ROSE-4610 file (N, C-alpha, C; in Angstrom, 1 decimal, always signed):
// ROSE-4610
residu = [M/M/M/K/K/K/E/E/E/V/V/V/T/T/T/I/I/I/T/T/T/I/I/I/I/I/I/N/N/N/K/K/K/L/L/L/G/G/G/L/L/L/H/H/H/A/A/A/R/R/R/A/A/A/A/A/A/S/S/S/K/K/K/L/L/L/V/V/V/S/S/S/I/I/I/S/S/S/N/N/N/R/R/R/F/F/F/E/E/E/A/A/A/T/T/T/L/L/L/E/E/E/L/L/L/G/G/G/R/R/R/A/A/A/G/G/G/K/K/K/F/F/F/V/V/V/D/D/D/A/A/A/K/K/K/N/N/N/I/I/I/I/I/I/A/A/A/L/L/L/L/L/L/L/L/L/S/S/S/S/S/S/A/A/A/S/S/S/K/K/K/G/G/G/T/T/T/Q/Q/Q/V/V/V/T/T/T/L/L/L/R/R/R/A/A/A/N/N/N/G/G/G/S/S/S/D/D/D/E/E/E/E/E/E/D/D/D/A/A/A/L/L/L/D/D/D/A/A/A/V/V/V/C/C/C/A/A/A/L/L/L/I/I/I/N/N/N/N/N/N/R/R/R/F/F/F/D/D/D/E/E/E/P/P/P/E/E/E]
num = [1/1/1/2/2/2/3/3/3/4/4/4/5/5/5/6/6/6/7/7/7/8/8/8/9/9/9/10/10/10/11/11/11/12/12/12/13/13/13/14/14/14/15/15/15/16/16/16/17/17/17/18/18/18/19/19/19/20/20/20/21/21/21/22/22/22/23/23/23/24/24/24/25/25/25/26/26/26/27/27/27/28/28/28/29/29/29/30/30/30/31/31/31/32/32/32/33/33/33/34/34/34/35/35/35/36/36/36/37/37/37/38/38/38/39/39/39/40/40/40/41/41/41/42/42/42/43/43/43/44/44/44/45/45/45/46/46/46/47/47/47/48/48/48/49/49/49/50/50/50/51/51/51/52/52/52/53/53/53/54/54/54/55/55/55/56/56/56/57/57/57/58/58/58/59/59/59/60/60/60/61/61/61/62/62/62/63/63/63/64/64/64/65/65/65/66/66/66/67/67/67/68/68/68/69/69/69/70/70/70/71/71/71/72/72/72/73/73/73/74/74/74/75/75/75/76/76/76/77/77/77/78/78/78/79/79/79/80/80/80/81/81/81/82/82/82/83/83/83/84/84/84/85/85/85/86/86/86/87/87/87/88/88/88/89/89/89]
x = [-3.0/-3.1/-2.1/-1.4/-0.5/-0.9/-0.7/-1.0/+0.1/+0.2/+1.1/+0.5/+0.8/+0.4/+1.6/+1.4/+2.5/+1.9/+2.8/+2.4/+2.9/+2.0/+2.3/+3.2/+4.4/+5.4/+5.8/+5.4/+5.8/+4.9/+5.5/+4.8/+3.4/+3.2/+2.0/+1.0/+1.4/+0.5/+0.3/-0.9/-1.1/-1.8/-1.1/-1.6/-1.5/-1.8/-1.9/-0.6/+0.5/+1.8/+2.2/+2.0/+2.3/+1.4/+0.1/-0.8/-0.5/-0.1/+0.3/+1.5/+2.5/+3.6/+3.2/+2.3/+1.8/+1.1/+0.3/-0.4/+0.6/+1.6/+2.6/+3.3/+3.7/+4.4/+3.4/+2.2/+1.2/+0.9/+0.9/+0.6/+1.7/+2.9/+4.0/+3.7/+2.8/+2.6/+1.2/+1.2/+0.0/-1.0/-0.4/-1.2/-2.2/-3.3/-4.2/-3.7/-3.7/-3.2/-4.3/-4.5/-5.5/-4.9/-5.3/-4.9/-6.1/-6.0/-7.1/-6.8/-7.9/-7.9/-9.2/-9.2/-10.4/-11.4/-10.8/-11.6/-12.1/-11.9/-12.3/-11.1/-11.2/-10.1/-10.5/-9.5/-9.6/-8.6/-8.8/-7.9/-6.6/-5.5/-4.2/-3.8/-4.5/-4.2/-5.1/-5.9/-6.9/-6.6/-6.1/-5.7/-6.8/-8.0/-9.2/-9.5/-9.5/-9.8/-8.7/-7.5/-6.4/-6.6/-6.9/-7.0/-8.2/-9.3/-10.4/-10.2/-9.1/-8.8/-8.3/-7.9/-7.5/-6.5/-5.4/-4.4/-3.3/-3.4/-2.5/-1.3/-0.3/+0.9/+0.5/+1.1/+0.8/-0.3/-1.0/-2.1/-1.5/-2.0/-1.7/-2.6/-2.0/-2.8/-2.4/-3.3/-3.0/-3.0/-1.9/-1.7/-1.9/-2.7/-2.9/-2.8/-2.1/-1.9/-2.3/-2.7/-3.1/-2.7/-1.9/-1.4/-0.1/+0.4/+1.7/+2.9/+2.8/+3.9/+3.6/+2.7/+2.2/+3.2/+4.2/+5.3/+6.1/+6.5/+7.3/+6.5/+5.2/+4.4/+4.3/+4.1/+4.1/+5.4/+6.5/+7.9/+8.1/+7.7/+7.9/+7.1/+5.8/+4.9/+5.4/+5.8/+6.3/+7.6/+8.5/+9.7/+9.4/+8.4/+8.0/+7.5/+6.7/+6.1/+7.2/+8.1/+9.1/+10.2/+10.2/+11.1/+10.4/+9.3/+8.5/+8.1/+7.8/+7.4/+8.4/+9.7/+10.8/+10.7/+10.1/+9.9/+10.9/+11.4/+12.2/+11.4/+12.0/+11.2/+11.7]
y = [-1.7/-1.8/-3.0/-2.7/-3.7/-4.0/-5.2/-5.5/-6.5/-6.5/-7.3/-7.7/-8.9/-9.3/-9.3/-8.7/-8.6/-8.8/-9.2/-9.4/-8.3/-7.8/-6.8/-7.5/-7.0/-7.7/-7.0/-5.7/-5.0/-5.4/-5.3/-5.8/-5.2/-3.9/-3.3/-3.2/-3.7/-3.7/-2.4/-2.2/-0.9/+0.0/+0.5/+1.4/+2.9/+3.8/+5.2/+5.8/+5.5/+6.1/+5.4/+4.1/+3.3/+3.7/+3.9/+4.3/+5.7/+6.6/+7.9/+7.9/+7.0/+6.9/+6.3/+5.4/+4.8/+5.9/+6.7/+7.8/+8.8/+9.1/+10.1/+9.6/+8.3/+7.7/+7.6/+7.2/+7.0/+8.4/+9.4/+10.8/+11.3/+10.7/+11.2/+10.8/+9.9/+9.4/+9.8/+9.9/+10.2/+9.0/+7.8/+6.6/+6.5/+5.9/+5.5/+4.3/+4.3/+3.2/+2.7/+1.3/+0.7/-0.4/-0.6/-1.7/-2.6/-3.9/-4.8/-5.9/-6.3/-7.3/-8.0/-9.4/-10.2/-9.7/-9.3/-8.9/-7.5/-6.7/-5.4/-4.4/-3.5/-2.5/-1.1/-0.4/+0.9/+1.8/+3.1/+4.1/+4.2/+3.9/+3.9/+5.4/+6.3/+7.7/+8.4/+7.5/+7.9/+7.2/+8.0/+7.4/+6.7/+7.3/+6.7/+5.3/+5.3/+4.0/+2.9/+3.3/+2.4/+1.9/+2.8/+2.4/+1.4/+1.6/+0.8/-0.6/-0.7/-2.0/-3.1/-2.6/-3.5/-4.5/-4.1/-5.0/-5.2/-6.2/-6.5/-7.3/-7.5/-8.3/-9.6/-10.0/-11.3/-11.3/-10.1/-10.0/-9.9/-10.7/-10.5/-9.5/-8.5/-7.5/-7.5/-7.0/-6.8/-5.3/-4.9/-3.5/-3.5/-2.5/-2.4/-0.9/-0.7/+0.7/+0.8/+2.0/+2.3/+3.7/+3.8/+5.1/+5.1/+6.2/+6.3/+5.9/+6.1/+5.7/+4.6/+3.7/+2.6/+1.7/+1.4/+0.5/+1.1/+2.4/+3.1/+3.2/+3.4/+3.5/+2.2/+1.1/-0.2/-0.5/-0.2/-0.4/+0.3/+1.6/+2.4/+1.9/+1.6/+1.1/-0.2/-1.1/-2.4/-2.3/-1.4/-1.1/-0.6/+0.2/+0.7/-0.4/-1.2/-2.4/-3.4/-3.7/-4.6/-4.1/-2.8/-2.1/-1.9/-2.5/-2.4/-1.0/-0.2/+1.2/+2.0/+1.6/+2.3/+2.3/+1.3/+1.2/+0.2/+0.5/-0.5/-1.7/-2.9/-4.1/-4.5]
z = [-16.8/-15.3/-14.9/-13.9/-13.3/-11.9/-11.4/-10.0/-9.5/-8.2/-7.5/-6.1/-5.6/-4.3/-3.4/-2.2/-1.2/+0.2/+1.1/+2.5/+3.3/+4.2/+5.2/+6.2/+6.4/+7.3/+8.6/+8.6/+9.8/+11.0/+12.2/+13.4/+13.7/+13.4/+13.7/+12.6/+11.4/+10.3/+9.7/+9.0/+8.4/+9.4/+10.3/+11.3/+10.8/+11.6/+11.2/+10.6/+11.2/+10.7/+9.4/+9.4/+8.1/+7.0/+7.3/+6.3/+5.8/+6.6/+6.3/+5.3/+5.6/+4.7/+3.3/+3.3/+2.1/+1.2/+1.9/+1.2/+0.6/+1.4/+0.9/-0.3/-0.3/-1.4/-2.6/-2.4/-3.5/-4.2/-3.4/-4.0/-4.8/-4.9/-5.7/-7.2/-7.4/-8.8/-9.3/-10.7/-11.4/-11.4/-11.4/-11.5/-10.4/-10.7/-9.6/-8.9/-7.6/-6.8/-5.9/-5.9/-5.0/-4.2/-3.0/-2.2/-2.0/-2.2/-2.1/-1.1/-0.4/+0.6/+0.5/+0.4/+0.3/-0.8/-1.9/-3.0/-3.0/-2.0/-1.9/-2.0/-2.9/-3.1/-2.6/-2.1/-1.6/-2.3/-2.3/-2.8/-1.9/-2.5/-1.7/-1.4/-1.9/-1.7/-0.6/+0.0/+1.0/+2.3/+3.3/+4.6/+5.3/+5.3/+6.0/+5.4/+4.1/+3.4/+3.7/+3.8/+4.2/+5.6/+6.5/+7.9/+8.0/+7.3/+7.4/+6.7/+6.0/+5.4/+6.4/+7.6/+8.7/+8.3/+7.6/+7.2/+8.3/+9.0/+10.1/+9.6/+10.4/+10.1/+9.5/+8.4/+7.8/+6.7/+6.6/+5.7/+4.3/+3.3/+1.9/+1.3/+0.6/+0.0/-1.5/-2.3/-3.7/-4.0/-4.6/-5.0/-6.5/-7.0/-8.4/-8.8/-9.9/-10.4/-11.8/-12.2/-13.6/-13.9/-14.9/-15.3/-15.9/-16.4/-17.1/-16.2/-14.9/-14.1/-13.1/-13.6/-12.7/-12.2/-13.0/-12.6/-11.5/-11.7/-10.7/-9.4/-9.5/-8.3/-7.5/-8.2/-7.6/-6.9/-7.6/-7.1/-5.8/-5.8/-4.6/-3.4/-3.6/-2.6/-2.0/-3.0/-2.5/-1.7/-2.1/-1.4/+0.0/+0.1/+1.5/+2.4/+1.8/+2.6/+2.9/+2.0/+2.3/+3.2/+3.4/+4.3/+5.7/+5.9/+7.1/+7.4/+6.4/+6.5/+7.3/+7.2/+7.8/+9.4/+9.9/+11.3/+11.9/+13.1/+13.8/+14.2/+14.2/+14.6/+16.0]
């Protein structure tokens, strides 16, 4: 299992469109992916769970992955977050 801590940097945070993109990326991998905030982790392949995490701009989240492609999965999700979910600022 690997994990990384990252900050949500897009203006609107983890809103519906951003969560949808995160789920889409996460589902490309066999590894289980979880997003954690304040010690509580949710399935990063479940849009409802992500929306309920209420991760706004500036929130630090922990991503953890477990599986054969865990490193690639974390790299892809981190790239999406660091690219502000491909949203204009």
